[in-house]
C-alpha positions in Angstrom: 8.3 -4.2 6.7 10.3 -6.2 9.2 9.1 -3.7 12.0 5.5 -4.1 10.9 5.8 -7.9 10.8 7.3 -7.8 14.4 4.4 -5.7 15.6 1.9 -8.2 14.1 3.8 -11.1 15.6 3.6 -9.4 19.0 -0.2 -9.1 18.7 -0.6 -12.7 17.8 1.7 -13.7 20.7 -0.6 -11.7 23.1 -3.7 -13.4 21.6 -2.0 -16.8 22.1 -1.3 -15.8 25.8 -5.0 -15.1 26.3 -5.9 -18.5 24.8 -3.5 -20.1 27.3 -5.2 -18.6 30.4 -5.9 -21.7 32.5 -9.1 -20.5 34.3 -12.0 -20.8 31.8 -13.9 -17.9 33.3 -10.9 -15.6 33.3 -10.1 -16.6 29.7 -13.7 -15.9 28.7 -13.6 -12.4 30.3 -10.4 -11.6 28.5 -11.8 -12.8 25.2 -14.9 -10.7 25.7 -12.8 -7.6 26.3 -10.6 -8.3 23.2 -13.7 -9.0 21.0 -15.4 -5.7 22.0 -12.2 -3.7 21.4 -11.6 -5.4 18.1 -15.0 -4.5 16.8 -14.4 -0.8 17.6 -11.0 -0.9 16.0 -12.2 -2.8 13.0 -14.6 0.0 12.1 -11.9 2.6 12.4 -9.4 0.5 10.4 -12.0 0.0 7.7 -12.6 3.7 7.4 -8.8 4.3 7.2 -8.4 1.7 4.5 -11.3 3.2 2.6 -9.7 6.6 2.7 -6.4 5.2 1.6 -8.0 3.2 -1.2 -9.8 6.4 -2.4 -6.6 8.4 -2.2 -4.6 5.8 -4.2 -7.3 5.7 -6.9 -7.8 9.5 -7.1 -4.3 10.8 -6.5 -2.2 8.0 -8.0 -4.6 6.6 -10.5 -4.1 3.1 -9.1 -6.3 0.3 -10.3 -8.5 -1.8 -8.0 -6.1 -4.7 -8.5 -3.1 -2.4 -7.8 -4.7 -1.1 -4.6 -5.6 -4.6 -3.5 -2.0 -5.8 -4.0 -0.6 -2.8 -2.1 -3.1 -3.2 0.8 -2.9 -7.0 0.9 -6.6 -7.5 0.3 -8.8 -9.0 -2.4 -9.9 -6.7 -5.3 -13.6 -7.3 -4.2 -12.6 -5.8 -0.8 -11.2 -2.7 -2.5 -14.4 -2.4 -4.5 -16.4 -2.5 -1.3 -14.2 0.1 0.3 -14.5 2.4 -2.7 -18.3 2.0 -2.7 -18.6 2.5 1.0 -20.1 -1.0 1.5 -19.7 -2.3 5.1 -21.8 -5.5 5.0 -20.8 -9.1 5.6 -20.3 -10.0 2.0 -23.3 -12.3 1.9 -25.7 -9.6 1.0 -23.3 -7.4 -1.1 -25.2 -4.9 -3.2 -25.3 -5.6 -6.9 -23.8 -3.2 -9.3 -27.1 -1.3 -9.7 -27.3 -0.8 -5.9 -29.8 -3.7 -5.3 -29.1 -6.0 -2.4 -29.1 -9.8 -3.0 -32.3 -11.5 -1.8 
């Protein structure tokens, strides 16, 4: 876990470095690049988490709460992952598959 924490710290340090770029235009260009790359990675990472959550449930019989604890997310997030829901949370489908209006 210490190695993982170190890697996360390094990412945040890099983000802090971008925020400290003095030239506003250069800072903005760097932020745009990071934002675009983050969107792409977020989609891949969500798919990875969904696969892992499904595996933990199917292969290990882990509960939604147990999966949430292991992955460091909320139980509602695990439920969304298991259902394949990828929305913003404001229009989460109801249990019957109906979207909120």
